[in-house]
C-alpha positions in Angstrom: 74.5 114.2 81.7 74.8 111.9 78.9 77.5 109.2 78.5 78.9 111.1 75.4 79.9 113.9 77.7 82.1 111.8 79.9 85.8 111.2 79.0 88.8 109.5 80.5 91.9 111.5 80.3 95.2 112.1 82.2 94.9 114.3 85.2 95.8 118.1 84.8 97.0 120.4 87.5 93.6 122.1 87.6 91.9 118.8 88.5 93.5 118.6 92.0 90.8 120.0 94.1 88.0 118.2 92.5 89.9 114.9 92.5 90.7 115.3 96.2 87.0 116.0 96.8 85.9 112.9 95.0 88.4 110.7 96.9 87.4 112.1 100.3 83.7 111.9 99.6 83.9 108.2 99.0 85.4 107.6 102.4 82.5 109.6 104.0 79.7 107.9 101.7 81.0 104.3 102.5 81.8 105.2 106.2 85.4 104.0 105.7 88.4 104.6 108.0 90.1 107.9 107.5 93.3 107.1 109.1 95.8 104.7 107.6 94.1 105.3 104.1 94.4 107.4 101.1 92.0 110.0 102.9 95.0 111.2 104.8 97.8 110.8 102.3 99.9 113.9 101.8 99.6 113.4 98.1 95.9 113.4 97.8 95.6 117.2 97.6 98.3 117.2 95.0 97.4 114.2 92.6 98.7 116.0 89.5 102.1 116.5 91.0 102.2 113.1 92.7 101.8 111.3 89.3 104.5 113.2 87.5 107.3 110.9 88.2 108.5 108.2 85.7 106.3 105.2 85.0 103.3 106.6 86.6 100.0 108.0 85.4 96.7 109.1 86.9 93.5 109.0 84.8 90.3 111.0 85.6 86.8 110.4 84.5 85.4 113.9 83.8 82.7 115.8 82.0 83.3 119.3 80.6 83.2 120.9 84.0 83.8 118.2 86.8 86.1 115.4 87.8 83.8 112.4 88.6 86.4 109.8 89.5 89.9 108.5 88.9 92.5 105.8 89.2 96.4 105.7 88.8 99.4 103.5 88.5 102.8 104.2 90.0 105.7 102.2 91.4 104.9 100.4 94.7 106.4 102.5 97.5 109.3 101.0 99.4 109.6 97.9 97.2 112.5 96.9 95.1 110.7 94.8 92.5 109.2 95.7 89.3 105.8 96.1 90.8 103.4 99.0 90.4 100.4 99.8 92.4 96.8 100.5 91.3 96.0 103.4 93.4 93.2 105.8 94.4 90.4 104.4 92.4 87.3 106.3 93.5 84.2 107.6 91.8 81.5 110.2 92.7 78.1 108.7 93.5 76.8 110.1 89.9 78.7 107.4 88.0 79.1 104.5 90.3 77.9 101.3 88.9 78.1 102.5 85.3 81.2 100.6 84.1 83.9 103.2 84.6 85.8 101.1 87.3 86.2 98.4 84.6 87.2 101.0 82.0 89.8 102.6 84.3 91.3 99.3 85.5 91.7 98.3 81.8 93.4 101.6 81.1 95.6 101.5 84.1 96.7 97.8 83.4 97.5 98.7 79.9 99.6 101.7 81.1 101.4 99.3 83.6 102.2 96.9 80.8 103.5 99.8 78.5 105.6 101.0 81.4 107.1 97.5 81.6 105.9 96.5 85.1 105.7 92.8 85.9 103.0 92.9 88.5 100.2 95.2 89.6 99.5 95.3 93.3 96.6 97.0 95.2 95.2 97.4 98.6 91.6 98.0 99.6 89.1 97.8 102.5 86.8 94.8 103.0 83.7 97.0 102.8 84.3 97.9 99.2 82.9 94.6 98.0 81.9 95.8 94.5 85.4 97.1 93.9 86.9 93.8 95.0 84.6 91.9 92.7 85.7 94.1 89.8 89.4 93.5 90.7 88.8 89.7 90.7 87.1 89.7 87.4 90.2 91.5 86.0 92.5 88.7 87.3 93.7 90.0 90.6 94.2 87.4 93.2 94.3 87.7 96.9 97.6 87.9 98.9 98.0 86.9 102.6 100.3 89.8 103.4 100.9 93.3 102.0 103.9 94.4 99.7 105.9 97.4 100.1 105.1 100.2 102.7 102.1 102.2 101.6 101.2 103.4 105.0 97.6 102.2 104.5 97.4 100.1 107.6 93.6 100.2 107.6 93.5 98.4 104.2 93.1 94.7 105.1 92.8 93.3 101.6 95.8 93.0 99.5 95.7 91.7 95.8 98.1 91.3 92.8 97.9 90.5 89.1 100.8 89.3 87.1 101.0 91.4 83.8 
């Protein structure tokens, strides 16, 4: 597989199964908690539908036949401020460490600004050290407590970036 074959595009309805498989495989690969995380979110099998609402978008990294990763932006659940959440950023083992995380964060932050959000929030798990480093290099700072009510009680790292 060459770099030229890989594109970043908005999710399509026929991407749902493969996107769910990539997300769930990451939890198993890294031996992450399955409860209180995106692994058990009701929307994970229906990512296309979950990102159809206003001021939200989910991007996938894909080649001609396969979804290899993704990340999205949507309004932070159960929060009244003008804050979006960077959500469900996961990659297949094939493309980890090849710069797609940086590319997707950039694309998601650009979308968040275009949607008019003031702040971007995210939650993650301490074991995902490479992801945390990438978030920090993109200007995310650590918070001492969560925002909103994502239901991700196993995510003990909370970060935000003013847009």
